N, C-alpha and C positions, 0 to 999 in steps of 0.2 A: 430758493429760499425766500426771495422777495414775494413771490406769489403766495407762499404759505403764510407769511407774516401779514400780507394784505387781507387774508381771510379774517384776521383778528383786528383789522383796522390799525395796524402798526405801521405808521408812515415815516419812521425815522430811519436814516441810513444805518445799516448793520454790517460790521466786519464779521466775516465768517472764519472760524478757526476749527478745522477738522481734527478729530482725534480718532485714530483707527487702532483697534485692539483685536487680537485673535480671541475666540471664545475663552480659551484657557487663561490668557492675560487678564481678560475682563473679570472672570470669576475670581482669580487670584487677588486682583486689586480690590474688588468688593469685599472679599474675605479679610483683607487687611484694614478695612474701614475707610477706604478712599472717599473723602467727602465730595469730591467732584463727581465721581461716578454715582454716589448715592443720590445726588441732586438730579443727575441725568435719569436715573431710574424712575423718578417722579414725572418726567417729561414725556414728550411725544416722539415716537420713532418716525423720522422723515424718510429714511431709506434703509432697507435691510436686504443684503444680497442673499439669495437662496441657493 
């Protein structure tokens, strides 16, 4: 994560909090208007398991 942030010249310490959802949970929460997930939808995917 630090390497990713360094690309954007972000030099401040960052606490990382991971949220893991199944595809079904993710879609259900989006459908319910989860503001947190809406904000994430606008961001960058750092890791996606295939």
